Residue, then its C-alpha position, 0 to 999 in steps of 0.5 A: x107712891x109714898x107708903x104711909x101704912x102703919x103696921x105693928x106686930x106683937x105677941x101676947x104672953x101666951x103666944x097669940x100673934x097680934x097684927x094691927x094697922x092704924x089707918x088715918x082718915x077712917x072712923x071704923x075699925x075691924x077686929x078679926x080673930x083668925x084660927x088656923x083651922x078649917x075643913x082641911x083639918x078634919x078627919x074622915x067622918x068629921x066633915x063639917x065640924x069646923x063649920x059647926x064649931x063656928x055656929x056654936x061659938x055664938x050660942x052662949x057663954x056664962x056671961x051672955x045668951x045667944x041673943x045678948x051676943x047679937x044685941x051687944x053689937x047691934x046696940x052700938x051699930x056694928x056688924x058681927x059675923x064669921x066664916x069657915x074656909x078650907x084653912x082658916x076660921x074667922x070671927x070678926x066685928x066691924x064697929x066705929x073706932x070708939x067701940x073697939x073695946x066692946x068688940x074685943x071683950x065680946x070676941x074674947x068671951x065667945x072664943x074662950x067661954x062658949x058653952x056648947x050646951x046640948x039643946x043649942x047643939x041639937x038645934x044648930x044641927x037642924x039649922x046646918x042641915x037646912x043650910x045644906x038643903x039650901x045649898x043644894x037648891x043653889x046650883x050656881x053656888x054648889x058647882x064651885x064645891x063640886x069642881x074643887x072635889x073633882x079637881x082635888x079628890x081623895x084629900x080633905x082639901x077637896x071636901x065641902x066646908x059645910x060637910x054632908x048630911x051623914x057627917x052632920x047627923x052622926x056628929x056627937x057633941x063630945x067630938x065637936x068639943x074635943x075638936x074645938x079644944x084641940x084646935x082653938x089654941x094660942x099657937x093657931x090664933x091670929x088677932x088682926x085689927x085695922x082702922x081707927x085704933x091706937x095700937x098701944x091701947x089695943x094691945x092693953x085690951x087684948x092682953x087683959x082679955x086674951x092672955x088667959x086663953x090656953x091650949x095645946x094644938x093638934x095637927x093633921x098632915x094630909x100631904x100634898x093633894x094631886x090634881x089630875x084630869x077628871x070630869x064630874x056631872x050632877x044631873x039636876x032639873x035646871x034651866x041652865x047647865x052650870x059649869x066650872x072648867x079649870x086646872x091646877x093653880x099655884x099655892x098661896x105662897x108661890x112667887x108666881x101668884x101675881x103672874x096667875x092673878x094677871x093671867x086670871x084678869x086677862x082671861x076672865x077678870x071683868x067685862x073687858x076680859x077675853x072670855x066675857x067678850x068672846x062668850x057673852x058680848x060677841x056670841x050671847x051664849x051666857x049672861x055671866x062668865x068669869x074666872x078666879x084663882x083659889x090659893x091654898x097652902x099646899x096647892x091652888x086652882x084656876x077656875x072658869x065659871x059659866x052658866x049656859x043653855x044645855x045646847x050651848x054647853x059644848x060650844x062654850x067649853x070649846x071657846x074657853x079651851x080655845x082661850x087657854x090655848x091662845x094664852x099659852x102660845x101668843x104673847x099678850x100685847x102691851x096694851x092688854x097687859x098694861x090694862x090688866x096690871x092697872x085693873x089689878x092694882x086699882x082693885x087693890x087700892x080701892x079695897x084699902x078703903x074698907x077696914x074689913x079688907x085691911x084686917x083680912x089682908x093682915x091676917x092672911x099675910x101673917x098666916x102664910x108669910x109671917x110678915x107684912x107686905x105693904x101696898x107699895x111692895x105688892x104693886x111693885x111685884x105686880x109691875x115686875x111680871x112680864x108677858x113672857x112669864x104669863x106664857x110660861x105659867x100658862x104652858x105649865x098650868x093649861x095641860x090635858x093632864x090637869x084639866x078638870x070639869x064639873x057640871x050641874x044641869x039637865x044633862x046626863x053622864x052620857x051626854x057630858x061624856x061626849x064633850x071634848x076637853x083639850x087645851 
């Protein structure tokens, strides 16, 4: 494969990192402003403040009301959005390439000039409390946060991004503004742009709109979280039991990240995966079952999610842990291993058709590695993984000392305690 990716990296005068990729053959472009701050940066009692700031950024500047912010992008047919994660917050706009200037000007305005007015702050507090209630009503979403807090307890990384009722009710506007000022700084900011763009023109626009963004960063070192065997149950009146079962993974920068991605693909990455075949196709015990890996700066997690009837829970857990044991002890056959590699590489290549994905890839590589990995490099790293490395990593990860389980459903703690966990 010939690598034709046109990547650029520069710094604005205030130290903001800019990474761009000029993509031929597309008409769209996506601009992302990534701030290296998330729930892992929050002190005790401020849970959810990063997510709250993300909401408030859209609530008005001296130049634009909240409605005008939305209308600015709607009238050019673009998409405006944001998300808060454990370690980053991202604000993005996807537009036709001709409208890249509008996108950059708008993002600069809301990032630098948001007013955080009292009236909007109180209104958004109510919105987030409703968001928490909505989340509580969605056990298939809630179970993933419950699992992370089970596996990574006593550490900010394990706390829900959205916060909790008490932390949101108690949060004061001054604390939110102080948090914004101490984290939204050039040092912590990456601007990532991919698509139908001209890098030189983009750099000129960014210099004009972001060079006066200033501030001194404050950091919080939480140390490395410890992942230990644990089981958590949340009793809830649901038809199914929702379960996350997993163990420690690898960090975002670990060399073994591609080995884990292949292991993940083999176990639960699609309709031909081992878990999908054994639990859904062969036995009909679930409608949906899949595995996924979470990569963070200090650590990672490997998780299997499934929803099943209460009477099937014990059997499903046994089948999942049986697959853990199998992949620890049996070399993956060449046919299955080759399929997993092609599946992983195919997903990578298909995602490149989306400029938003390319923008996100650029930003994450810069945040974790401070360099760009081309598609050819990534494919080469996938191809070099061996079946023996799969066994080696499986034996390291799938051990009783780090096996964790979280459940939500109509079973009580005594019933859950009877379930045997072993791998």
